[in-house]
N, C-alpha and C positions, 0 to 999 in steps of 0.2 A: 359295747353290745349288750343286749339284754338276755338275761337267763331265759325269760320267757320266749323270745324269738328262737333262740338255740332249741329249746325244747319242742317247740312246735314244728321245726324243721325235722325232728327226729319222729313225728307222728308217722305211722304207716299210712301212706296216701291211698293205697288200695282199699284199706278197710275204711278209712275215713270217707272216700268218695263213694263207697258202695253203701255205706250207712246214710250219710247225709244228701247225697244227691243221686243215688239210685244207678250209678254206673256198675257195669258188669264187665269183669276183666277176665282175660286168659293170659296164661303164662306164655311170654315170647322171648326165648333166649334168656338173657340174664334180668329181664324185666316183666312187664305186664302191658298189654293192650286192650283198649276199649274204643268204642265209638266215641267221637268228639263231643264233649259238652257244650261246646260253643256253636254247633251247627250239625245238621244232619250230613253223613258221609256214606258212601257205599262200602268203602273198605275201613275196618278201624285204623284210625290215625292219631289216637291218643296214646302216647307211652308214658309209663311211669316206671322208675328204677331207683333203687337204693344205692347211693354212691358215697362211700365211706359210713358216716352215720347219719347223713341227710337223704331225704328223699326228694327226688326232683321229677318234673313232669316236662314232655314236650309234645305239642299238639301241632302236626304237620299240616292240618287243614287250615288253621289260622296263622300259624307261625309263632305263636306264643310258647314261652317255656319258662321254667324257674322253679321256685320252691313252693310250699303249701301257701305262704304268704301271698305270693304273685298270684296263685291260682285263686284264692278265695276273692282276692281283690277284684280279679277279672269276672269270675262267676257272679259276685254279688254287686259288681259295679261301683266299688267303693274306692276313694281316693284317700291316700295316706295311710301310713303303717298303723298309726293309732286306731283308726276305724276298722282296719282289718283285724287287728289284735282283739278289739273289743268283740267283733263278730266271731272270731275264732273261739274266744272265751266262752260266748253263748253256745256255739256249736259242739265244742269239745268238753263243755262242763267243768271249767275250773282247772284246765291242765296244768296250769303253772302259775307262779307268782312273779309279777313284775318287779325284778331285783336287778339294779344295774351292778355290773361287774366291769372290772378292768380289763379292756382288750389287750391281749400279749401281741405285739407286733409279730408279723410272719417274717420268715427268714428274708423274703424279697423285700419287705419294707426296711429291714435293717441294713440293706445296702445303701440306702439314701441316708445320709448324715446331714443334720442340720448345718446351714452355713453360718459361722459365726462372724462377729463384727470385725475380725482381723483379715476376712477374705476380701480380696480385691479382684473384681472382674476384669479380664482383659477385653471386655467388649464395652468398657466406659470411654 
């Protein structure tokens, strides 16, 4: 996983979207709500909140949701993480450097052990 991706996921989406896309947010429970950037809606249906250290969005009018990377990809109609990261670099002004780091396996992944050569399947 890239340090760059992790850094962008920690960017405050409320401030980022207000600065770069003109969205106006209101506090709603533990998050924020605004009109959808994907279309006109009568009732604000675009929600943003911080979960742990990452900011996430959910747009109930379009059904889209995810991180800043997903959001900018949809808003700018970009395909591929590389294109989205380049656009984020332009918008955020060099927020991070792309340095690859080794991903630590999650506890869930550690439950699955690799099968070695000595394993014989009962389904053969």
